[in-house]
Every structure is written in C-alpha cells, then in structure tokens.
Backbone as CSV, one residue per row, in Angstrom:
resi,resn,N_x,N_y,N_z,CA_x,CA_y,CA_z,C_x,C_y,C_z
1,MET,5.738,-30.336,-9.519,6.601,-29.756,-10.475,8.043,-29.919,-9.956
2,TRP,8.861,-30.477,-10.760,10.256,-30.655,-10.420,11.062,-29.550,-11.054
3,VAL,12.009,-29.030,-10.302,12.889,-28.004,-10.835,14.301,-28.595,-10.892
4,ARG,14.843,-28.631,-12.094,16.157,-29.207,-12.277,17.103,-28.174,-12.861
5,LYS,18.336,-28.271,-12.412,19.390,-27.400,-12.940,20.622,-28.288,-13.199
6,SER,21.014,-28.346,-14.423,22.154,-29.181,-14.819,21.970,-30.636,-14.417
7,GLY,20.730,-31.128,-14.533,20.484,-32.528,-14.221,20.290,-32.818,-12.725
8,ARG,20.450,-31.814,-11.858,20.278,-32.007,-10.429,18.948,-31.434,-9.985
9,LEU,18.287,-32.139,-9.072,17.041,-31.646,-8.489,17.386,-30.543,-7.508
10,VAL,16.798,-29.355,-7.711,17.074,-28.241,-6.827,15.834,-27.776,-6.054
11,GLY,14.649,-28.330,-6.425,13.445,-27.962,-5.724,12.226,-28.658,-6.280
12,MET,11.169,-28.675,-5.482,9.936,-29.287,-5.902,8.785,-28.444,-5.353
13,LEU,7.801,-28.183,-6.224,6.634,-27.376,-5.852,5.453,-28.332,-5.882
14,THR,4.682,-28.377,-4.780,3.537,-29.260,-4.721,2.246,-28.466,-4.662
15,VAL,1.123,-29.131,-4.928,-0.180,-28.466,-4.869,-0.417,-27.980,-3.457
16,ASP,0.025,-28.726,-2.432,-0.127,-28.269,-1.054,0.577,-26.908,-0.832
17,ASP,1.752,-26.732,-1.408,2.460,-25.476,-1.268,1.631,-24.345,-1.874
18,LEU,1.041,-24.591,-3.038,0.232,-23.550,-3.682,-1.034,-23.222,-2.858
19,LEU,-1.693,-24.262,-2.355,-2.924,-24.046,-1.557,-2.608,-23.267,-0.279
20,ILE,-1.519,-23.567,0.379,-1.151,-22.841,1.593,-0.895,-21.354,1.274
21,ASN,-0.222,-21.105,0.146,0.060,-19.750,-0.280,-1.240,-19.024,-0.596
22,VAL,-2.142,-19.626,-1.348,-3.395,-18.990,-1.726,-4.233,-18.732,-0.478
23,ALA,-4.297,-19.676,0.465,-5.068,-19.473,1.685,-4.544,-18.304,2.490
24,SER,-3.226,-18.181,2.564,-2.607,-17.081,3.295,-2.936,-15.755,2.634
25,GLU,-2.847,-15.702,1.290,-3.167,-14.475,0.556,-4.637,-14.078,0.788
26,LEU,-5.555,-15.026,0.739,-6.967,-14.726,0.957,-7.228,-14.235,2.351
27,ALA,-6.566,-14.821,3.341,-6.735,-14.389,4.706,-6.252,-12.954,4.890
28,ASP,-5.146,-12.595,4.230,-4.624,-11.220,4.298,-5.615,-10.248,3.673
29,LEU,-6.248,-10.657,2.563,-7.220,-9.780,1.893,-8.483,-9.594,2.726
30,ALA,-8.923,-10.633,3.429,-10.173,-10.604,4.173,-10.029,-9.986,5.549
31,ARG,-8.825,-9.858,6.083,-8.632,-9.403,7.453,-9.287,-8.059,7.709
32,PRO,-9.115,-6.995,6.901,-9.737,-5.718,7.226,-11.278,-5.806,7.290
33,GLU,-11.880,-6.527,6.369,-13.337,-6.648,6.382,-13.801,-7.446,7.588
34,THR,-13.096,-8.483,7.934,-13.420,-9.297,9.103,-13.346,-8.459,10.345
35,THR,-12.321,-7.673,10.481,-12.157,-6.805,11.657,-13.317,-5.824,11.783
36,GLU,-13.722,-5.245,10.643,-14.818,-4.293,10.698,-16.141,-4.973,11.078
37,VAL,-16.358,-6.195,10.618,-17.590,-6.900,10.949,-17.592,-7.270,12.436
38,VAL,-16.459,-7.734,12.946,-16.386,-8.195,14.333,-16.431,-7.000,15.305
39,PHE,-15.669,-5.972,15.039,-15.549,-4.854,15.992,-16.431,-3.667,15.656
40,GLY,-17.057,-3.696,14.519,-17.946,-2.598,14.133,-17.220,-1.420,13.513
41,HIS,-17.970,-0.600,12.864,-17.407,0.570,12.208,-17.309,1.704,13.238
42,HIS,-16.175,2.347,13.289,-15.965,3.433,14.205,-16.023,4.759,13.466
43,ASP,-17.028,5.595,13.767,-17.098,6.897,13.136,-16.052,7.810,13.749
44,PRO,-15.531,8.757,12.951,-14.564,9.687,13.513,-15.266,10.573,14.554
45,PRO,-14.512,11.042,15.522,-15.106,11.917,16.569,-15.639,13.191,15.939
46,PRO,-16.666,13.799,16.517,-17.183,15.048,15.934,-16.157,16.154,16.034
47,ALA,-16.255,17.071,15.045,-15.289,18.183,15.027,-15.528,19.081,16.207
48,ALA,-14.467,19.616,16.786,-14.574,20.536,17.912,-15.115,21.887,17.441
49,THR,-15.956,22.470,18.235,-16.518,23.778,17.886,-16.010,24.809,18.881
50,ASP,-15.948,26.055,18.465,-15.433,27.130,19.341,-16.414,27.477,20.403
C-alpha cells in the first residue's frame, strides 16, 4: 500500500509489516498462559490462623 500526500510518497505498508505486527500482538496475548504452563499455577498461601 502506497501512501501519498500531494503527489509525494510519504510511506509504504507491506504485508511483512502487518505480519510482524500480528505476530507481536499474538505473542503478547499468549505470554500469560505460556508462563502459567511453564512455571505452573501458584496457589495463594493459606490464611494465617490465631
């Protein structure tokens, strides 16, 4: 995709740019689940009793 302003080229967006962006977004979404799978679920410590 070419972006033109007043007949001048001001930018270009490629499929590679979009794929890199989507891959980054997916990695950010998957990070919490991946961490839980790798390191396991940590239960909160038991409540203190008197």
